[in-house]
C-alpha positions, -999 to +999 in steps of 0.1 A: -527+515-026-497+504-005-498+537+014-534+530+024-525+494+035-496+509+055-519+534+072-543+507+082-516+484+095-499+512+115-532+523+129-542+488+140-508+483+157-511+518+173-546+510+187-535+476+200-505+493+216-527+519+233-550+491+247-519+474+262-508+507+277-542+510+293-538+475+308-502+482+319-515+512+338-540+490+356-570+491+334-593+460+336-618+465+307-615+436+282-586+420+300-605+388+309-611+380+272-574+383+261-557+357+283-559+320+273-575+297+298-563+263+310-590+237+317-594+228+353-586+193+366-611+172+384-641+195+379-623+227+388-630+258+369-606+269+342-579+293+351-558+319+332-528+303+315-506+332+329-509+364+348-492+392+328-472+417+348-477+455+342-441+458+331-445+429+306-476+444+292-458+477+289-431+460+269-457+445+246-472+480+241-438+494+232-431+466+208-464+471+191-457+508+188-423+501+173-439+479+147-462+507+138-432+530+135-413+505+113-443+505+089-444+543+089-406+544+081-410+519+053-435+540+034-427+575+046-459+579+067-452+607+092-416+597+093-388+598+066-389+569+041-364+542+046-358+518+018-329+498+034-331+461+028-327+454+066-360+472+073-377+451+046-364+419+062-373+430+098-409+437+087-410+404+068-399+386+100-426+403+120-451+392+094-439+356+098-444+359+136-480+372+129-487+341+107-472+318+134-494+334+160-524+328+138-515+291+134-509+289+171-493+265+195-518+237+189-530+239+225-542+273+237-539+298+208-543+299+171-566+283+146-555+248+155-558+251+193-572+222+214-588+243+242-619+258+226-645+263+253-636+297+268-644+333+258-608+338+248-609+307+226-640+319+207-625+354+203-592+339+192-609+318+165-631+346+152-611+378+158-575+375+171-561+348+148-578+363+117-565+397+127-530+382+129-534+368+094-545+402+080-517+420+098-491+394+085-503+399+050-503+436+053-468+437+068-456+416+039-473+440+014-456+469+032-422+452+033-421+443-004-435+475-020 
């Protein structure tokens, strides 16, 4: 059972990493729906909260790939099994980060965000934040098997 969970968790992180690689290489598909938007002032249209650089997006892709690799190392999926306590704690810390992302910053991201009237906000409520909860729980399951 835990191997199946690890396979799914690693696959999800791999797919998200590949999407970020696509964006880092200049791809535009889906990019409008993944950046939080800040409400405009005085009747202005909302604007993106930030403009990610290609290099920053590449770093995120590498980080996501590393998380997938850590999961694989923990359970021996495609890589040798590592049962060291430090790997267990690193994966647990990443799980806590996933839970924190799901909870959010109380303004633009997470279940308790204030800004709720953008495409990103709707997707964050119904897809991104729930996915972070699932990934966090899966990472904890993998860490403590």
